[in-house]
C-alpha positions, -999 to +999 in steps of 0.1 A: +748+727-694+738+759-675+749+767-640+714+759-627+715+725-645+749+718-629+735+727-595+705+704-600+727+676-613+745+675-580+713+671-560+705+638-546+672+621-551+651+622-520+643+588-504+611+572-515+582+576-492+576+543-474+545+521-472+534+519-509+505+495-517+510+473-547+486+478-576+498+462-608+535+461-601+538+497-590+531+513-557+504+537-545+511+556-513+483+558-488+490+595-479+468+624-470+475+659-484+492+670-452+517+641-455+525+650-491+532+686-481+553+676-451+574+653-473+578+681-499+589+705-472+616+680-461+628+676-497+631+714-502+648+720-469+673+693-476+680+706-511+671+672-526+648+665-555+616+645-558+588+637-582+554+636-565+530+619-589+493+610-588+475+579-601+440+574-614+424+547-636+437+563-668+473+564-654+470+528-641+459+516-676+488+534-692+513+519-667+501+484-674+505+490-712+537+512-712+567+498-693+584+532-691+553+546-674+554+518-648+590+526-642+581+563-638+556+555-610+581+532-593+608+559-595+585+587-582+591+595-545+553+596-538+524+583-559+492+595-544+457+583-551+437+607-574+406+585-582+378+564-567+387+536-591+421+532-575+406+531-541+381+505-552+409+483-567+430+484-536+399+475-515+393+445-538+430+435-532+423+436-494+441+468-486+426+498-468+417+523-495+440+553-495+427+589-492+418+605-525+437+638-532+422+655-562+440+684-579+408+702-587+407+711-550+442+703-538+461+727-561+446+756-540+459+740-508+493+734-524+494+771-535+485+782-500+512+760-485+538+775-509+526+809-500+528+803-462+563+788-465+577+812-491+583+784-517+583+799-552+562+781-578+563+778-616+532+768-637+537+749-669+508+737-691+474+744-706+465+763-737+481+797-743+467+822-717+455+795-693+486+794-671+485+832-669+449+831-658+456+803-633+484+823-618+462+853-615+435+833-597+459+816-574+475+849-564+441+865-558+434+838-532+469+838-519+484+873-523+518+863-509+522+834-533+554+837-554+547+825-589+580+831-605+569+821-640+543+804-662+542+790-697+516+773-718+519+736-727+520+740-765+557+739-771+581+715-790+592+687-767+626+685-783+652+709-797+657+746-791+622+755-779+623+728-752+659+739-742+648+775-739+619+766-717+640+746-694+665+775-692+637+798-684+624+776-656+659+772-641+665+810-642+633+815-623+646+788-598+612+777-583+611+752-554+579+737-569+572+730-606+536+722-616+535+703-650+501+701-666+506+685-700+482+655-695+490+619-691+514+604-704+529+635-721+538+652-688+554+621-673+574+616-705+586+652-704+596+648-667+615+616-674+634+632-702+642+664-684+642+659-646+680+658-644+682+692-662+656+710-640+664+731-609+630+728-591+633+707-560+598+691-562+580+684-595+543+677-596+528+662-628+493+676-624+470+668-654+441+692-657+450+712-625+458+743-646+424+743-662+407+740-628+427+769-614+419+790-644+382+782-641+381+765-676+367+733-660+340+735-634+344+717-601+324+686-596+294+693-572+301+678-538+270+656-538+282+640-570+317+636-557+302+620-525+286+593-547+320+586-564+306+597-597+331+625-605+342+606-636+306+606-649+303+644-643+335+650-662+324+627-690+291+644-695+309+678-698+337+666-721+323+635-739+345+636-770+378+640-751+370+615-724+349+589-744+378+565-749+392+570-715+360+562-696+338+541-718+367+518-728+392+525-701+371+519-670+358+485-680+393+475-690+406+486-656+379+466-639+388+435-659+424+439-650+415+443-613+396+410-612+423+392-632+449+404-607+426+395-578+422+360-592+460+357-597+467+367-561+441+343-547+457+314-567+491+324-555+479+326-519+462+292-521+494+276-537+515+291-509+491+278-482+491+243-498+529+243-500+532+254-463+507+227-453+525+200-471+558+211-456+543+209-421 
């Protein structure tokens, strides 16, 4: 274990952000971007550690199917909403829909926040050359931003190469680590290595690197306003997203209605029991 790993091993996990809404046995926090950043600042200033995750329909389907993924979301200090499908589901369950925080836009705000506060950032993920391009673009918009390192996402997840990457990240000692390996690979890598990493706050961030690099175009605002961002992405990447959207979205909708029915039955049973006891 390196010195940085020993330092990080002594860090306490930050307390979980309160007020999570139950989806399918895991929580979604109804937080705005400013609340996420305020929490991240408190974690960094207290020399604690935290995982700040995001959830969309794809992630929810994975969490229902994979117990370890569900545990990951329940362990993460914040799980913010990154999809209209999640907002719809929670509305069906009777909750006020949480704000949607989307990395395609929010990564720029996160970079500006790091720049303003002097928090160093490390970028991990994307094809070779993409993280370098993303770093360049982020620095162009935020010249004071400290990007202390970047690395592509095409590396062995075990063995010497993985160990060397972790050592490189720890030597750079960023406060913020952005991990863009795609769901569920990025979450699995974080679960495996969080205790060895020195960054205070870890953000699994999906395709954020590709957006920052300009590889993926932003969804036009008028399409996003119609809650059709998923359709825009599918039309631009049909082969990659076919299974996720054409099969995953209906499956998610079915799960929502089954869960809604289960909650209604449970509520009726509880009401009947209370009435009988009265």
